[in-house]
C-alpha positions as CSV (number, residue, x, y, z in Angstrom):
1,X,7.4,-20.6,-0.3
2,X,4.0,-20.1,-2.0
3,X,2.5,-16.6,-2.0
4,X,-1.5,-18.0,-0.9
5,X,-2.1,-20.1,1.5
6,X,-5.3,-21.4,1.0
7,X,-6.5,-20.6,4.5
8,X,-8.3,-17.3,3.4
9,X,-10.7,-19.0,1.0
10,X,-13.5,-18.8,3.7
11,X,-13.7,-15.1,3.4
12,X,-11.1,-14.8,6.7
13,X,-7.8,-13.8,7.4
14,X,-5.4,-13.5,10.2
15,X,-4.2,-10.8,11.9
16,X,-0.7,-11.0,13.7
17,X,-1.2,-12.7,16.7
18,X,-3.4,-15.3,14.9
19,X,-7.2,-14.2,15.5
20,X,-9.2,-14.6,12.4
21,X,-11.6,-11.9,11.2
22,X,-13.5,-11.3,8.3
23,X,-11.3,-9.9,4.9
24,X,-13.9,-6.7,5.2
25,X,-12.7,-6.1,9.0
26,X,-12.2,-2.6,9.2
27,X,-8.5,-3.8,10.7
28,X,-7.6,-5.5,7.3
29,X,-9.5,-2.1,5.0
30,X,-6.8,0.1,7.1
31,X,-3.6,-2.1,6.9
32,X,-5.1,-2.8,2.9
33,X,-5.1,0.9,2.4
34,X,-1.4,1.3,3.7
35,X,-0.3,-1.3,1.5
36,X,-1.9,0.1,-1.3
37,X,-1.0,3.4,-0.3
38,X,3.0,1.7,-0.2
39,X,2.3,0.3,-3.6
40,X,1.4,3.8,-5.3
41,X,4.3,5.6,-3.4
42,X,7.1,2.7,-5.0
43,X,5.9,3.1,-8.4
44,X,6.1,7.1,-7.8
45,X,9.6,6.4,-6.4
46,X,10.5,3.9,-9.5
47,X,9.0,6.9,-11.7
48,X,11.6,9.4,-10.4
49,X,15.6,9.9,-12.0
50,X,17.7,8.0,-10.2
51,X,20.4,10.9,-10.6
52,X,18.3,14.5,-10.4
53,X,15.9,13.1,-8.0
54,X,18.1,10.8,-5.4
55,X,17.0,13.2,-2.6
56,X,13.0,12.8,-3.2
57,X,13.7,8.9,-3.6
58,X,15.4,8.5,-0.4
59,X,12.8,10.2,1.3
60,X,10.0,8.2,-0.1
61,X,12.0,4.9,0.9
62,X,12.2,6.1,4.1
63,X,8.6,7.0,4.3
64,X,8.1,3.7,3.1
65,X,9.7,1.9,5.7
66,X,7.5,3.5,8.4
67,X,4.4,3.0,6.4
68,X,5.3,-0.9,6.5
69,X,5.4,-0.2,10.7
70,X,2.0,1.5,10.5
71,X,0.7,-1.5,8.5
72,X,2.0,-3.9,10.6
73,X,0.5,-2.2,13.7
74,X,-2.6,-1.9,12.3
75,X,-2.8,-5.7,11.6
76,X,-2.7,-6.6,15.2
77,X,-4.4,-6.7,17.8
78,X,-4.0,-7.5,21.6
79,X,-0.4,-8.1,23.3
80,X,1.1,-9.0,20.2
81,X,1.3,-5.3,19.1
82,X,4.1,-5.0,22.1
83,X,6.5,-7.3,19.9
84,X,5.7,-5.0,16.9
85,X,7.8,-1.8,15.7
86,X,6.6,1.4,17.3
87,X,5.9,4.7,15.2
88,X,8.4,7.0,17.0
89,X,7.8,11.0,17.5
90,X,10.9,11.4,15.5
91,X,9.4,9.3,12.3
92,X,6.4,11.5,13.0
93,X,8.6,15.2,13.0
94,X,9.9,13.3,9.9
95,X,7.1,13.1,8.0
96,X,5.9,16.4,8.8
97,X,8.8,18.1,8.3
98,X,8.9,16.5,4.9
99,X,5.4,17.4,4.1
100,X,6.3,21.2,5.3
101,X,9.4,21.4,3.0
102,X,7.7,19.9,-0.2
103,X,4.8,22.1,0.6
104,X,7.5,25.0,0.9
105,X,8.1,24.4,-2.5
106,X,4.7,25.0,-4.0
107,X,2.6,27.9,-4.9
108,X,-0.2,28.7,-1.8
109,X,-3.3,26.9,-3.0
110,X,-6.6,28.7,-3.0
111,X,-8.6,26.2,-4.9
112,X,-8.9,22.7,-5.7
113,X,-6.4,21.3,-7.9
114,X,-7.3,19.4,-10.7
115,X,-5.0,15.7,-10.7
116,X,-2.9,15.6,-13.9
117,X,-0.5,17.7,-15.9
118,X,2.4,15.5,-15.7
119,X,2.5,11.4,-14.9
120,X,4.7,12.0,-12.0
121,X,2.3,14.6,-10.5
122,X,-0.5,12.2,-11.4
123,X,1.4,9.3,-8.9
124,X,1.4,11.8,-6.2
125,X,-2.3,12.7,-6.9
126,X,-3.4,9.2,-6.6
127,X,-0.8,8.7,-3.9
128,X,-2.1,11.5,-1.7
129,X,-5.9,10.3,-2.3
130,X,-4.9,6.5,-0.9
131,X,-3.3,8.2,1.9
132,X,-6.7,9.9,2.8
133,X,-8.9,6.7,2.8
134,X,-6.2,4.7,4.9
135,X,-6.3,7.8,7.4
136,X,-9.9,7.4,7.3
137,X,-9.7,3.5,7.5
138,X,-7.2,3.7,10.7
139,X,-9.5,6.4,12.3
140,X,-12.4,3.9,12.2
141,X,-10.5,1.5,14.2
142,X,-10.9,1.6,18.1
143,X,-7.2,1.6,18.9
144,X,-5.1,2.9,22.1
145,X,-2.5,5.4,19.9
146,X,-0.3,5.3,23.2
147,X,0.0,1.2,22.7
148,X,1.1,2.0,19.1
149,X,3.1,5.3,19.4
150,X,6.8,5.3,21.1
151,X,8.3,8.6,22.3
152,X,11.8,8.8,21.0
């Protein structure tokens, strides 16, 4: 199977469900930012020591699975969304608890933090900034949250 289809050569791409939109469509921007975030988090995960940081690696893997579902939901319009995995309240709680746990291990932040100091810190900063862009892009989409989030 080839990794290119040539169907986007005219500047359009297909959303899940088949609707064609411009490659600069807000949905494409949103799921593209999530895809980029996943690439950075995958690189961060691969950069962690397999033995010493196994718990963090597993946490990042769970986050990557959730982000894949987020991206698929962002790439969908209309009735096709009902066939996609939903983002559960449980997954949202997991992410919030992971953030709280990680933040609890850090000193209180009372000023802006410059990126750098260690390659892993820099990778985490890149992930943070891409995540913020993905959030802004997703917020720009007019989507019904109840349609995409399922309580569990």
